[in-house]
C-alpha positions in Angstrom: 262.2 165.7 53.8 258.8 165.4 55.3 256.0 167.7 55.1 253.1 168.1 57.6 250.0 170.2 57.1 247.4 170.9 59.9 243.8 171.8 59.0 241.3 172.5 61.8 237.6 171.3 61.3 234.6 172.7 63.1 231.4 171.6 61.5 232.8 172.0 58.0 234.0 168.3 57.5 231.8 168.3 54.4 234.5 170.3 52.6 237.3 168.0 53.5 237.0 165.6 50.6 237.3 168.4 48.0 240.3 169.8 50.1 241.9 166.4 50.3 241.6 165.8 46.6 243.1 169.1 45.6 245.9 168.7 48.3 246.9 165.2 46.9 247.0 166.5 43.4 249.3 169.5 44.4 251.8 167.2 46.3 251.7 164.6 43.5 253.0 167.2 41.0 255.3 168.8 43.5 257.0 165.4 44.5 256.7 163.9 41.1 255.1 160.6 42.4 251.8 159.2 42.8 252.1 157.7 46.5 252.9 160.7 48.8 252.2 159.1 52.2 256.0 158.5 52.9 256.7 162.2 52.7 253.5 164.0 53.4 250.8 164.0 56.2 247.5 165.9 56.3 246.4 166.2 59.8 242.7 167.2 60.2 241.9 168.3 63.8 238.2 167.9 64.6 237.6 170.7 67.0 234.4 169.3 68.7 232.1 169.4 65.6 228.4 168.9 66.2 227.6 167.3 63.0 229.0 164.3 61.0 232.4 165.8 60.4 234.2 163.2 62.3 232.7 160.2 60.3 233.6 162.1 57.0 237.1 162.6 58.1 237.5 159.0 59.4 236.2 157.9 55.9 238.8 159.9 54.2 241.5 158.6 56.5 240.5 155.0 55.5 240.8 155.9 51.8 244.2 157.9 52.1 247.1 156.7 54.2 248.6 160.4 54.2 245.3 161.6 56.0 245.4 161.6 59.8 242.7 162.6 62.2 242.6 163.9 65.7 239.3 164.2 67.4 239.2 166.5 70.5 236.8 165.9 73.4 235.2 169.3 72.8 235.5 172.6 70.9 238.6 174.3 72.4 238.8 176.8 69.7 240.8 177.2 66.4 244.0 178.3 67.6 244.1 175.5 70.3 243.3 172.9 67.6 246.2 174.3 65.6 248.4 174.0 68.5 247.3 170.4 68.9 248.0 169.6 65.3 251.6 171.2 65.6 252.4 168.9 68.5 251.3 165.9 66.5 253.1 166.8 63.3 256.2 164.9 62.5 257.4 166.8 59.5 260.5 168.7 59.1 258.4 171.4 57.5 255.0 172.1 59.0 252.4 174.1 57.5 248.6 175.1 58.0 245.6 175.8 55.9 241.9 176.2 56.3 239.6 173.7 54.8 237.4 176.3 53.0 240.4 176.8 50.4 240.2 180.5 50.5 244.0 180.0 50.4 244.1 177.3 47.6 246.3 174.3 48.1 247.7 175.1 44.6 249.7 178.0 46.4 251.6 175.5 48.6 254.4 175.1 46.3 255.0 178.8 46.1 255.6 179.1 50.0 257.5 175.8 50.1 259.9 177.1 47.5 260.4 180.3 49.3 261.2 178.6 52.5 263.5 176.1 51.0 265.4 178.7 48.9 266.1 181.1 51.7 267.1 181.3 55.3 263.6 182.1 56.8 262.1 180.0 59.4 258.4 180.8 58.4 256.9 181.9 55.0 253.5 183.4 55.2 251.3 184.0 52.3 250.4 187.6 51.6 247.1 187.8 49.8 247.3 189.6 46.6 243.6 190.4 46.7 241.4 189.4 49.5 238.1 188.0 48.4 235.9 188.0 51.4 232.7 189.9 52.5 233.2 193.6 53.3 232.3 193.1 56.8 235.0 190.5 57.2 237.5 192.9 55.5 236.7 195.8 57.7 236.9 193.8 61.1 240.1 192.1 60.0 241.6 195.5 59.1 240.5 197.0 62.4 241.7 194.0 64.4 245.2 194.1 63.0 245.4 197.9 63.3 244.4 197.4 67.0 246.7 194.5 67.6 249.8 196.1 65.9 249.4 199.3 68.0 248.8 197.4 71.2 251.7 195.1 70.8 254.0 197.4 68.8 254.2 194.9 66.0 254.0 195.3 62.1 252.0 192.3 61.0 250.4 193.0 57.4 246.9 193.2 57.3 246.5 190.9 54.4 248.2 187.8 55.7 246.9 184.4 54.6 246.2 181.5 56.8 248.5 179.6 54.4 252.2 179.4 56.0 254.9 176.9 56.2 257.5 176.7 59.1 260.7 174.9 60.0 260.7 172.3 62.8 262.4 174.5 65.2 259.9 177.3 64.6 257.0 175.1 65.4 258.8 173.7 68.6 259.1 177.2 69.8 255.4 177.8 69.1 254.4 174.7 71.1 256.7 175.3 73.9 255.4 178.8 74.7 252.8 177.4 77.0 249.9 179.9 76.4 246.6 178.7 77.8 244.7 180.8 75.4 247.0 181.0 72.3 246.6 183.5 69.6 248.8 182.2 66.8 249.7 185.5 65.0 250.8 186.9 68.3 252.8 183.9 69.2 254.5 184.0 65.8 255.4 187.5 66.3 256.6 186.9 70.0 258.9 183.9 69.0 260.9 186.0 66.5 262.9 184.2 64.1 263.0 185.4 60.5 259.7 185.9 58.6 259.2 186.0 54.8 256.1 187.0 53.2 255.3 186.1 49.6 252.4 187.1 47.5 249.6 184.3 47.1 246.2 184.1 45.5 243.1 184.2 47.6 239.6 183.2 46.6 236.2 183.0 47.9 235.1 180.3 50.3 233.6 177.3 48.7 230.4 177.3 50.8 230.1 181.1 51.0 229.8 181.2 54.8 232.2 181.3 57.8 232.0 180.1 61.4 233.8 183.3 62.6 231.0 185.7 63.7 231.6 189.3 64.8 231.5 188.2 68.5 233.9 185.5 67.9 236.2 188.0 66.3 235.6 190.4 69.1 236.5 187.7 71.6 239.6 186.9 69.8 240.7 190.6 69.8 240.2 190.7 73.6 242.1 187.6 74.1 245.0 188.9 71.9 245.0 192.3 73.7 245.1 190.6 77.1 247.6 187.9 76.4 250.3 189.9 74.7 250.3 193.4 76.1 249.7 195.2 79.5 249.0 198.4 77.6 245.3 198.2 78.5 246.3 198.5 82.1 248.4 201.5 81.4 245.5 202.9 79.5 243.1 202.6 82.4 245.8 204.0 84.7 246.0 207.1 82.5 242.3 207.4 82.3 242.2 207.4 86.1 244.8 210.0 86.3 242.8 212.2 83.7 239.5 211.7 85.7 241.2 212.5 88.9 242.6 215.9 87.1 239.1 216.7 85.9 237.7 216.1 89.3 240.3 218.1 91.0 239.7 221.1 88.4 236.0 220.8 89.0 236.3 221.0 92.8 238.7 224.0 92.5 236.2 225.7 90.2 233.4 225.1 92.7 235.5 226.4 95.6 236.5 229.5 93.7 232.9 230.2 92.5 231.7 229.8 96.1 233.9 232.7 97.2 232.9 234.7 94.3 229.3 234.2 94.3 228.2 232.6 97.8 224.6 232.1 96.5 225.8 229.5 93.9 224.4 226.1 94.2 225.9 223.1 92.3 223.3 221.3 90.3 221.9 217.9 91.2 222.1 216.7 87.5 225.9 217.6 87.1 226.7 215.9 90.5 224.8 212.8 89.3 226.5 212.7 86.0 230.0 213.0 87.8 229.1 210.2 89.9 227.8 207.8 87.1 230.9 208.6 85.1 233.3 207.9 88.0 231.4 204.6 88.7 231.7 203.6 85.2 235.4 204.2 85.1 235.8 202.3 88.3 233.8 199.3 87.2 235.8 199.2 83.9 239.1 199.4 85.8 238.0 196.6 88.1 236.7 194.5 85.4 239.9 194.8 83.3 242.1 193.8 86.2 239.7 190.9 86.9 240.4 189.5 83.3 244.2 189.7 83.8 243.7 187.9 87.2 241.6 185.3 85.5 244.4 184.8 83.0 246.8 184.2 86.0 244.3 181.7 87.4 244.1 179.7 84.2 248.1 179.3 84.2 248.2 178.5 87.9 245.7 175.8 87.3 247.9 174.3 84.7 245.3 172.2 83.0 246.0 170.6 79.6 245.5 172.9 76.7 243.4 170.4 75.1 242.1 166.8 75.5 242.3 164.2 72.7 239.5 161.7 72.5 240.7 159.6 69.5 243.5 159.6 67.0 243.3 157.9 63.6 246.3 156.7 61.3 248.7 157.7 64.0 251.2 155.3 65.5 250.9 154.8 69.2 254.0 156.9 69.9 253.0 159.8 67.5 251.8 162.3 70.1 254.3 164.5 72.0 
């Protein structure tokens, strides 16, 4: 049995050494041996970091045979970096974690034993108590409420980054072919049996996150467009509602003209209606444009990512 774990890196390579030390300690105890390289690989995917993260990762790879490094040519985004790691992973069981250790490596045996002891294809950590900033908690909660409503899924709101998957599950994810992948959505889409197990959660080591409010907003928009056509149905319904209101207003004005010929519709109300209708039209056209843009990306069929360098990989390691 071989285990592969994928960890994306974006300007936070300075956390990798502490993570690697803890990761190695956990697997030494789990496997009952000092040398783990024959059964374990830890794949760091450098997602276009702009600092010395790559040098730090290469230094770790030189010290530890189980550490492998993939350097992407630019920043493609965390979820693309994860897909890249999945495609390079050679393990029978593949997992993922973040380098910030909010989901500590010490919880890895918990999810591994749940996967090995049952018939699930993916085991996801379910945070017992989430230790994050209040703003992150609120935005995360709103995001999953929105996504679950949009797609009709029931993904728990306190899922951890930590998860382990069987090979067939990982292959299904990588073969999906999404050009702007959202992993939680893909995991929901591919199906299979999912098991959630309680795990501990802790604060980030460095107390900061690269996920800003606007990045979360962009992720929410991508998730909405990639996994549902409900936004289009909403704007169609809005269009019918606006048309109904306009028809009712027109009927009222015609009736009022017969009842009181001296009545004159106000300029302000007319301008307000025109501005409202224009706003609705622009929103509808813009939303349709986003969907068309998604179609264009798929038609272009460009590679999802471009790898600049691989460290500690055999020449035939990539798929």
